[in-house]
Each structure stands twice: as structure tokens, then as C-alpha cells.
C-alpha positions as CSV (number, residue, x, y, z in Angstrom):
1,M,17.7,29.4,-50.5
2,S,16.7,30.3,-54.0
3,S,19.5,30.4,-56.5
4,L,19.9,33.2,-58.9
5,P,19.8,32.6,-62.7
6,K,23.4,32.1,-63.9
7,Q,23.4,32.8,-67.6
8,G,21.5,34.2,-70.6
9,N,18.3,36.3,-70.3
10,E,16.7,34.0,-67.7
11,T,14.5,36.3,-65.5
12,S,12.2,33.8,-63.7
13,F,13.7,34.5,-60.3
14,W,12.7,38.2,-60.6
15,D,9.5,37.5,-62.5
16,Q,8.3,35.4,-59.5
17,R,8.9,38.4,-57.3
18,R,7.5,41.1,-59.6
19,G,5.1,43.3,-57.6
20,R,5.2,40.9,-54.7
21,I,7.1,40.8,-51.3
22,L,8.0,37.2,-50.4
23,T,8.9,36.7,-46.7
24,R,9.6,33.9,-44.3
25,K,9.7,36.2,-41.4
26,G,6.1,37.3,-41.0
27,G,4.0,40.4,-41.3
28,W,1.0,42.3,-40.2
29,I,-2.5,41.1,-41.2
30,I,-4.6,44.1,-40.5
31,G,-7.4,43.4,-38.0
32,E,-6.0,40.0,-37.1
33,A,-2.4,39.9,-35.8
34,V,1.2,40.6,-36.3
35,Y,3.0,37.4,-37.1
36,N,6.7,36.6,-36.6
37,H,7.9,33.1,-37.6
38,G,4.5,31.7,-36.8
39,Y,4.1,33.5,-33.5
40,S,1.6,36.2,-32.7
41,M,3.8,39.0,-31.5
42,L,1.2,40.7,-29.4
43,D,-0.2,37.5,-27.9
44,D,3.0,35.4,-27.6
45,F,5.7,38.0,-27.1
46,V,4.5,41.1,-25.4
47,G,4.9,40.6,-21.6
48,E,5.9,37.0,-22.1
49,V,9.5,37.0,-23.6
50,S,12.4,39.4,-23.5
51,F,13.5,41.9,-26.1
52,F,16.7,40.0,-26.7
53,Q,14.7,36.8,-27.4
54,V,12.7,38.6,-30.0
55,L,15.9,40.3,-31.4
56,T,17.5,36.8,-31.8
57,L,14.4,35.4,-33.5
58,N,14.2,38.4,-35.9
59,T,17.9,38.1,-36.7
60,V,18.6,34.4,-37.0
61,G,15.1,32.9,-37.2
62,R,15.0,30.9,-34.0
63,M,13.7,31.5,-30.5
64,V,16.4,31.1,-27.9
65,E,16.0,30.3,-24.2
66,R,15.6,33.2,-21.8
67,S,19.0,32.3,-20.2
68,F,20.9,32.8,-23.5
69,A,18.9,36.0,-24.2
70,D,19.9,37.3,-20.7
71,W,23.6,36.4,-21.5
72,L,23.3,38.4,-24.8
73,E,21.9,41.3,-22.9
74,A,24.8,41.3,-20.6
75,L,27.1,41.2,-23.6
76,F,25.5,44.4,-24.8
77,I,26.1,46.0,-21.5
78,C,29.8,45.2,-21.9
79,L,29.9,47.6,-24.9
80,S,27.8,50.3,-23.3
81,W,30.5,52.3,-21.6
82,P,29.6,56.0,-21.2
83,D,33.1,57.2,-22.1
84,S,33.3,59.8,-24.8
85,R,36.9,59.0,-25.6
86,I,35.8,55.7,-27.2
87,W,35.7,56.1,-31.0
88,C,32.0,55.5,-31.6
89,N,30.9,57.3,-28.4
90,Q,32.8,60.4,-29.5
91,I,30.6,60.6,-32.6
92,G,27.6,60.7,-30.3
93,S,29.2,63.5,-28.2
94,L,30.0,65.5,-31.3
95,A,26.4,65.1,-32.6
96,G,25.1,66.2,-29.2
97,T,27.2,69.3,-29.0
98,L,26.2,70.2,-32.6
99,R,22.5,69.6,-31.8
100,A,21.9,66.7,-34.2
101,S,18.9,64.5,-33.5
102,P,19.4,61.5,-31.2
103,V,18.5,59.2,-34.1
104,A,21.2,60.7,-36.3
105,A,23.7,60.6,-33.4
106,V,23.2,57.0,-32.4
107,C,23.1,55.8,-36.0
108,S,26.3,57.6,-36.7
109,G,27.9,56.1,-33.7
110,I,26.9,52.6,-34.7
111,L,28.3,53.2,-38.2
112,A,31.6,54.3,-36.6
113,S,31.7,51.0,-34.6
114,D,31.6,48.8,-37.7
115,A,35.4,48.4,-37.8
116,K,37.9,45.6,-38.2
117,M,39.6,46.2,-34.9
118,Y,36.7,46.6,-32.5
119,G,32.9,46.5,-32.2
120,P,30.7,44.2,-34.3
121,G,33.0,44.4,-37.3
122,C,35.7,42.3,-35.7
123,M,33.4,39.4,-34.7
124,T,33.2,37.6,-38.0
125,T,37.0,37.2,-38.1
126,A,37.1,36.1,-34.5
127,C,34.3,33.5,-35.1
128,D,36.0,32.2,-38.2
129,F,39.3,31.8,-36.3
130,I,37.9,29.9,-33.3
131,V,35.7,27.6,-35.5
132,G,38.7,26.8,-37.7
133,A,40.9,26.3,-34.7
134,L,38.6,23.8,-33.1
135,R,38.4,21.9,-36.5
136,D,42.2,21.8,-36.6
137,N,42.4,20.8,-33.0
138,N,40.0,17.9,-33.6
139,A,42.1,16.9,-36.5
140,G,45.1,16.6,-34.2
141,L,46.8,20.0,-34.2
142,S,47.7,21.2,-30.7
143,P,46.7,24.6,-29.4
144,E,50.4,25.6,-29.6
145,G,50.5,24.4,-33.1
146,I,47.4,26.4,-34.0
147,V,49.2,29.6,-32.7
148,D,52.5,28.7,-34.3
149,C,50.9,28.1,-37.7
150,H,48.9,31.4,-37.7
151,P,50.0,33.3,-40.8
152,N,49.4,36.9,-39.7
153,R,52.3,38.4,-37.7
154,R,53.5,41.8,-36.6
155,N,56.9,43.0,-35.4
156,G,58.7,40.5,-33.3
157,G,56.8,37.6,-34.9
158,I,53.7,38.1,-32.6
159,P,50.7,36.4,-34.1
160,V,47.8,38.8,-34.9
161,I,44.8,36.6,-34.0
162,A,41.3,38.0,-34.0
163,G,40.0,37.8,-30.5
164,Y,43.3,38.2,-28.8
165,A,45.1,41.4,-27.5
166,R,43.6,44.9,-27.1
167,P,44.9,48.2,-28.6
168,V,45.1,50.2,-25.4
169,A,45.1,47.7,-22.5
170,T,46.4,44.2,-21.5
171,G,43.8,41.6,-20.5
172,D,40.0,42.1,-20.6
173,E,38.0,42.4,-17.4
174,R,34.8,41.9,-19.3
175,I,35.5,38.2,-19.8
176,A,35.4,37.4,-16.1
177,A,32.1,39.3,-15.8
178,M,30.6,37.4,-18.8
179,A,31.9,34.0,-17.6
180,R,30.4,34.8,-14.2
181,T,27.1,35.7,-15.8
182,A,27.1,32.5,-17.9
183,A,27.6,30.4,-14.8
184,K,24.8,32.2,-13.0
185,L,22.5,31.5,-15.9
186,G,23.5,27.8,-16.0
187,L,25.2,28.1,-19.4
188,E,28.3,25.9,-19.6
189,D,31.5,26.4,-21.5
190,G,31.7,24.2,-24.6
191,E,34.6,23.1,-26.8
192,H,35.2,26.4,-28.4
193,V,35.5,28.3,-25.2
194,S,37.7,25.7,-23.6
195,L,40.1,25.9,-26.7
196,A,40.0,29.7,-26.6
197,Y,41.3,29.6,-23.0
198,E,44.0,27.1,-24.0
199,I,45.1,29.4,-26.8
200,E,45.1,32.3,-24.4
201,K,47.6,30.5,-22.1
202,I,50.0,30.1,-25.0
203,M,49.6,33.7,-26.1
204,Q,50.2,34.9,-22.5
205,A,53.3,32.7,-22.0
206,K,55.0,33.6,-25.3
207,W,53.9,37.2,-26.0
208,D,52.0,38.5,-22.9
209,E,48.8,38.8,-25.0
210,S,45.4,37.9,-23.6
211,M,42.1,37.0,-25.0
212,N,39.7,39.9,-25.4
213,L,35.9,40.1,-25.3
214,A,35.5,39.4,-29.0
215,G,37.5,36.1,-28.6
216,Y,35.5,35.0,-25.7
217,G,32.2,36.0,-27.2
218,A,33.0,34.4,-30.6
219,A,33.8,31.1,-28.8
220,F,30.7,31.2,-26.7
221,F,28.4,32.0,-29.7
222,A,30.1,29.1,-31.6
223,D,29.3,26.7,-28.7
224,Q,25.7,27.8,-28.9
225,G,25.5,27.0,-32.6
226,F,25.7,30.5,-34.1
227,A,27.4,31.1,-37.4
228,A,29.7,34.1,-37.9
229,Q,27.3,36.1,-40.0
230,E,24.5,35.5,-37.4
231,V,26.7,36.9,-34.7
232,Y,27.6,39.9,-36.8
233,R,23.9,40.6,-37.4
234,L,23.0,40.1,-33.7
235,L,25.7,42.6,-32.6
236,S,25.2,45.2,-35.3
237,C,23.8,47.7,-32.7
238,W,26.2,46.5,-30.0
239,V,27.4,50.0,-28.9
240,N,24.2,51.9,-29.1
241,S,23.7,52.5,-25.4
242,G,27.1,54.0,-24.8
243,V,26.6,56.3,-27.8
244,H,23.2,57.3,-26.3
245,A,24.9,58.2,-23.0
246,C,27.5,60.4,-24.6
247,Y,25.1,62.0,-26.9
248,A,22.7,62.9,-24.0
249,E,25.5,64.3,-21.9
250,A,26.8,66.6,-24.7
251,A,23.3,67.6,-25.8
252,D,22.4,68.7,-22.3
253,Q,25.3,71.1,-22.2
254,P,25.6,74.5,-24.0
255,P,26.1,74.0,-27.8
256,E,29.7,73.3,-29.0
257,S,31.0,72.8,-25.5
258,F,32.3,69.3,-26.1
259,F,36.1,69.2,-26.5
260,P,36.6,72.7,-27.8
261,L,40.0,73.7,-29.3
262,H,41.9,76.8,-30.1
263,C,43.7,77.0,-33.4
264,E,47.0,76.8,-31.6
265,D,46.0,73.4,-30.1
266,I,46.3,71.9,-33.6
267,D,49.8,70.7,-34.6
268,Y,49.7,71.9,-38.2
269,Q,52.6,70.5,-40.2
270,G,51.7,71.6,-43.7
271,K,53.0,74.5,-45.8
272,P,53.6,77.8,-44.0
273,P,51.3,80.8,-44.5
274,R,51.7,82.3,-48.0
275,P,49.9,85.0,-50.1
276,V,47.1,84.0,-52.5
277,P,48.2,84.6,-56.1
278,A,46.6,87.6,-57.7
């Protein structure tokens, strides 16, 4: 990576880029080909590799095996629930009932998913935790010690660990589905996933808290050699299919028919009615 100038009026970094676009990704040479990391997209990709293989190449700069790309596709399905009660999906439903465009609806839903508690926004913290936990474990700290040393706590002293617990449910049925898919694809658990399960046993025994999909996914990605920011980038559109579903359902109904309310349905707790000053 190029380093930025650090002091004075040194502008060589920007001067080298003045009026030019420098890329290591690729580009379109008109009349010849569209290149992507040295591949010809139309010759090497179309009809030959999967969309998720190309997505991974575009995002992290390396072509993955089809088996991992299929696992990643399954992971996307795990966040594609057509349930308009889910935060980001509700944005899609509201956009549909107000007749926004599908592009505006899905982009808004994706933005709503970029949170600390769920969606792609929670993955960097989950990745950082399990990578650090394995490093500590290899240095001699037990899984129980990793949990006991965790600094973030809530009422009752329960550790607040990224990748463990869910806000509205106990356990995560998606982990079993993803583990089954990994086995079917011939993808074995590595050190991070094994440690994640050990930590889950401790969390369950002491606080009845289970690993969630973010915890499992972060560990699996780490075993495949992905860094936290690479995971975040890969999953940036993680929820889009569920938002699509809720947008389409609301858009196909009469306008403003999604979750209508009367004024009396709102529990207003502000100041009582009063006259406007003359």
C-alpha cells in the first residue's frame, strides 16, 4: 500500500494520481475485454464460475473455490428472511407501501442493517473477538479464562461477547444449517470454529447464552483466512434478499396499507393539548 505524505507541503502522492485513475482491480478495454484481476470476465467468468466467487474476488482480491462460494451463498440465505418485523425488512415494506423505487427500498434496508447488534455491522467485532481468543488460547489461556477475562459485562455480570446471545431468542438454528452445509461441501471446521464451540459451552453452562450466527460465521471466515474488514465488505449487502421480499409484498398491495395506525394507537406521553399563543 502507498503511504500518504506525513508533513509539510509534500504532494507527490496526489501529483502521481492527478488526472489518472490507478487500479489493481481491472477495467474495460473497449473492443478487447473486461479484465478483473487478470481474468477476462466474459471469457473466464460468465457461465464458468458463480456470482459469489466473483463477489469474493471483487471484494478481497482472490478467487475462492466453488465450495466456499456456495457456503457464502448459503450464509446470505440465512439473512434473507421475508419477515417485515425485522428492522431492515421493515424499511423495505415502508418503502413499498409508499411507492418508492425498489432500488431506493433495498439500499435503505441495507443501510438500516449496518448496526452494531446485528447484520454486517456486528461482524468486525465478532471476528476480532474470536481471532484474539484463539491467540490467547494458543498462549495458554483456557476457554473459560477467555470468558472470565472478557471486560464487557451487563447486569448480573454476564459477559457481552460479540457472536454470543441474541436479542429476541435463545440459540440460533441457523448455525446447524450452516454447519450441515459446510460438511456437505467438504469444508472442515478449523481452530477458530472449534474454540467458538468451546466458548459456547461455557456461556451456556454459566449464563444460558448460546453462540449466534455472527459468532459461527466469524470463526468460519477466520479459519478460511479472511480478515475482519474483508468479512465486513463481503457481507455488506447481506440482508438484501429479505428486504426485496418485503418491499415486493408491500408494493403489490394498495398504497399505504402496510401497518396502518390510528392516532389513538400511539401512546403519546408529551404535553397535553394547549392553545397556540396569539
